[in-house]
C-alpha positions in Angstrom: 44.3 41.6 4.6 46.3 38.6 2.9 48.8 40.6 0.6 46.7 40.1 -2.5 44.5 42.6 -4.7 41.8 41.7 -7.0 41.3 43.1 -10.3 38.0 44.8 -10.6 37.6 44.3 -14.4 38.4 40.3 -14.8 38.6 39.1 -11.4 42.2 37.8 -11.3 44.1 38.0 -8.0 47.7 39.0 -7.7 50.0 39.3 -4.5 51.1 42.9 -4.1 54.5 42.1 -3.3 55.6 40.0 -6.0 53.0 40.4 -8.7 52.4 36.6 -9.0 48.9 35.7 -9.9 46.9 33.7 -7.4 43.6 33.3 -9.2 42.7 33.6 -13.0 41.3 34.4 -15.7 44.8 35.6 -16.2 47.4 33.3 -17.1 50.4 35.9 -16.8 52.0 37.2 -13.3 52.2 41.2 -13.3 55.6 43.1 -13.2 56.7 44.7 -9.8 58.7 47.5 -8.9 61.0 48.8 -6.2 59.7 52.1 -5.1 61.9 54.6 -2.9 62.0 58.4 -2.4 64.1 60.5 -4.7 66.6 62.6 -3.2 65.4 65.6 -5.1 61.6 64.9 -4.6 59.2 62.3 -5.8 59.9 58.7 -6.1 62.1 56.5 -8.3 61.0 53.0 -9.6 62.9 50.0 -10.7 61.4 46.8 -12.4 62.4 43.6 -10.4 62.2 40.4 -12.5 
């Protein structure tokens, strides 16, 4: 695995860890989030620029 994911609808390719596009047709990077376990239950997510 190279750390990327492909969109099944339009074929664009993105880095999982950063959201950066690696192949179009998209011209935009995707947002990415820091995720951690919440103390109470579930998860907490914070968008990273």
